C-alpha positions, 0 to 999 in steps of 0.5 A: 561140164567137165573141163578134162577134155579142154585140159588135154587139148591145152596139154597137146598144144603146149607140148607142140609149142615146146617141141619146136624148141629142139630144132634151135638146140640142134643148130649148134654143136656141143663140145667139151669146154676144156678141150675148146679152151686148150684148142684156142690156146694152141691156135693163139700160140701159133697166131703170134708167130704167123705174119701171112694174112691167109693163115692168120685169117684161117687160125682166127676163123677156127678160134671163133668157131671153137669159142664158147664165150659169144663176146670173145667170138665177136672179138675174133670175128671183128678182127677177121672181117677187118683183115679180110676187108683189107685184102679184098680192097687190094684186088687180089687174084679171084682165087684169093679174093673168094677166100677172103670173101669166104672168111667175111661170110663166115663172120657174118653167119656167126653174127646171125647165130649170136642173134639167134641164141638171144631170140633176136630173129629179125637180125639173125635172118638178116645176117644169114641172108647176107652170108647166103649172098656172099656164099652164093657169089663165090659158090661155097656150097658147104657154106650155102647149105648152112645158111639155107638151113639157118634161114629155114630155122628162123621161118620155122620158129616164126611158124612160116612153115612153107618158106622154112620147107623151101629153105630146108629142101635146098639145103638138103639137095646141096648136102646130098650132092656133097655127100655131107652126111652131118648136114644131111642128118641135121636138115632131115631133123629140121624137116621132120619138126616142120612136118610134125607141126603141120600135123603130117606125122607119117612124114615126120617120123620118117625123117627122124628115123632117117636123121637118127640112122645117119647120127648113129653111123656118125656116132654123133651123140647130141644128134641121136639124143635129140632124135630119140627125144622127138620120136618119143614126143610122137609116141607120147602123142599117139598115147603110147606112153611106155614107148615114149618113156623109153625114148625120153629116158635113152635121150636123157642119158645121152644128154646128161653124158654130153652136158647138153643144158638145153637138151636136159631142159627139154627132157625135164619138160617132157617128164613134166608133161607125163606128170601133167597127163597123170594129173600129178600137178606138183610133180609136173611143176617141179620139172617145169621149174627146173627146165625154166631155171636152166633156160634162164641161165642160158638165156634161151627166150624161145624156151623160156616162153614155152616153159611159161605156157606149161607152167601157166596151164598147170596153175589153171588146172590147180585152179580147176581143182580148187573150184571143185573144192570150193576153195575160192581164195585158192582158185583166185590166187592160182588163176592169177598165177596162171594169167601172169605166166601166159602174159609173160609168154605172150610178151616174149613171143611178140618180142621174138615174133613167135606166133605159135607161142602167142597162139598157145598162150591165147588158148590157155587164157581162153580156157581160164575164162571158160572155167570162170564161165566167161564164155564171151571172153573165152570165145574171143581168145579161142578165135584169136588163137584159131586165126593165128594157127590158120595163118601158120598152117598148124593142123594140131593147133587148129584142132586145139582151138576148134575143140575149145570153140566147139565146147564153148558153143555147146555150153552156150546152146549154139549146137550148129556152130558147135557141130561145125567146129567139132566136125572140122576138128575131127577131120583134122585129128584123123589126118594127124592120127593122134589117138588122144585127139581122136578120142577128145573129138569124138567125145565132143561130137557125141555130146553135140549130136546127143543134145540135137537128138541124133542118138544114132550118130551120137552112139556111133561117135561114142563107140569110137571114143570108147575104142580110142579110150580103151587103147589108152586105158590098157597102158593105164592098167599097165602103169597100175600093175607096175605101181602095185608091184613096187608097192608090194616090194616096198611093204615086203621090205618094210616087213623084213625091217620090222621088230619081229624080224630084227632079232632073227637077223641079229642072230644070223648077222652074229654068226655071219660076222664070226664066220667072216672073221675066221675066214679073214684070218685064214686068208691073212695066214695063207697070204703071209705064207704065199708071199714069204715063198714068193719073196724067197723065190724072187730073191733067188732068181735075182741073185742067180741073174746078177751072177750071170750078168756079172760074168758076162759083163767081165768077158765083154769089158776084157774084149772092149779093152783089147779093142781099145788098145788096138784102136789106140795104136791106129790113132797114133799112126793116123795123128802123124799123117794128119800133122804132115798133111796139116803143114802142107795145107798151111803152105797151100793156104798162105799161097791162096791168101796171097793170090786172093789179095792180088785179085782183090786189088785188081777187081777194085781197080776195075770196079772203080773204072766201071763205076766211073763209066756208069756215072758217065753213061747215066750223066749223058741220058736225057732229063725227064722234064723235057718230055713231061710237057709233051707226053703227060702219061708215060713211063721208062723201063731201063734195065741194063744187062750189066752195070754199064750197057750198050742200050740207051735212050735219048730225046730232044726237042727240035723246031716243035718236034719231039725226037725220041730214040731207043738204041740197042748197040752191038755188045754189052758191058764196057764195049757197049757203053763205049758205043752208047756214048758215041751214039749219044754224041752223034745224035746230038750232032745230027739232031740238035746242031743240024736240026734233022727231024726226018727219022730216015735221014737221022739213021742214015747219017748215024750209020755213016758216022 
């Protein structure tokens, strides 16, 4: 039995898994590192001179967002969180409190991003949810849309597409309300990825095209490149390789311009897939390993596990080739390499909770056992893979596992089980519409019905297989024509370089060199003549201009000299007037100084009298200790209008009664103070000495006095 169909299914499976990586890259914006460094340095300078907490928080927040180094970003976020929390605990007005909470939510959100970069999805999800809670509390709509989108991203990477879509759609609704085109395009892109992984290609392509249109409007190169790449993936899986290559090349060009390492690594994988499709496995490995190296440099675990899957598949394909060549030793070595890569991928998938990655690796391992005729072990791995894909609702993954199961059951002569798997696979491929997948499913059904003796249905599915195959063969012919054309160009050039043509070329080259030398001499002579004439003309123009300027300057100087003489005469007259006025001003200043000293003396006398009155008035005010035992919670607000005042307070204890008086006497300043002192004396006489406790009697006596 041929293993080709299995291999194609694994190619598709690995490709789909790799494709989910693109949503990660798109979470972050890629900026010029040098420009960011300059921005941060500028912000640091401003931060040193700023004392106000609100402005410091804003500056630190901008620095944390602009910083590429996660460790430094974390340092800024800790400063922000501490400063924000300090201000929150002071119970400020609601507007300020919401502002401080917003900064706190931003720091928590960025913690989630840092965890996501390290593929720590559980902690990333926890931080995103914490940020969402605060942002909902303060009604920060932009922040809410970011948190929802990031939460959706986690669930999508874990294969929980239903919850991912719920969060994406909530984020999209808010972004539409705010008319935030950047957020709309990002969310549409991520929604497209979910639909792609669910096998709904029409919706996926619709979202990608909408996203691409907005990115072009915004001039967002990173967004454009990722959208082009994902559209290329869809064309690839539909069998339209030229169209796919067109989009891949456009995407790669932009990615290289922007210096987007993750994007470049994804593009390298895409080209590796093309070479895998053409069975050029050494070239495919070259691209996959280049991609893996970049992903390891940036610590992208999600990308690493998918690259390991791709490499594991290529080694399994090379093992199949070694088997056909009866190279047993080489086959065993390649199988070991393949299994090592798949197992490494599974370990990373389990670490970050990526079920889709686990399932793809299980399929790959199952195919290795199949190629070794260990069908029981192969069925075990295919069924494990199918179960996970069914949990995730991944239609493409389900069809991959079903095809592998169908082939295995068929070779074990369990035709009924094979038919159930193949028919279910065929129905799913019709839903997704992938030409290559339909071809594979139709071929499997043709083989099953032929084995059952149902030749009518066998011919029907074989016919569909031929239609799908031919639709792809046309493109293979185009590739062949292109290869022949390039081969012809190469052979033509080789012929031109042959010894027979070399002599003719040498003679021709000598003649060309002679003509070039003559032409060069003529050009030099012409250049010198023209240069000389130009130089003479320039000198003449300069001399003429110099003479004109000199005459003009002489006239101006004479006019200016006359004006200076006139102004000097006027200035001398003005100097005499100023001298007279200065003497008068000096006399007036001396008089003012004398009067000022007299006023200061009087003011000092008055101030001393008022200070003494102030001390007297303060001395007659009652002691706080008297009231403390009667009134446990109290305060006194005493703010005289002038230094001495006609307002005063007074209290005393008489026969278990606390008598309190707050009195406003007629007048302010010294007269008022005099009245307040009389009032205090009268109250002491009436209340303390005569034991009066009735307010009415006290007031009556006070008026009488």
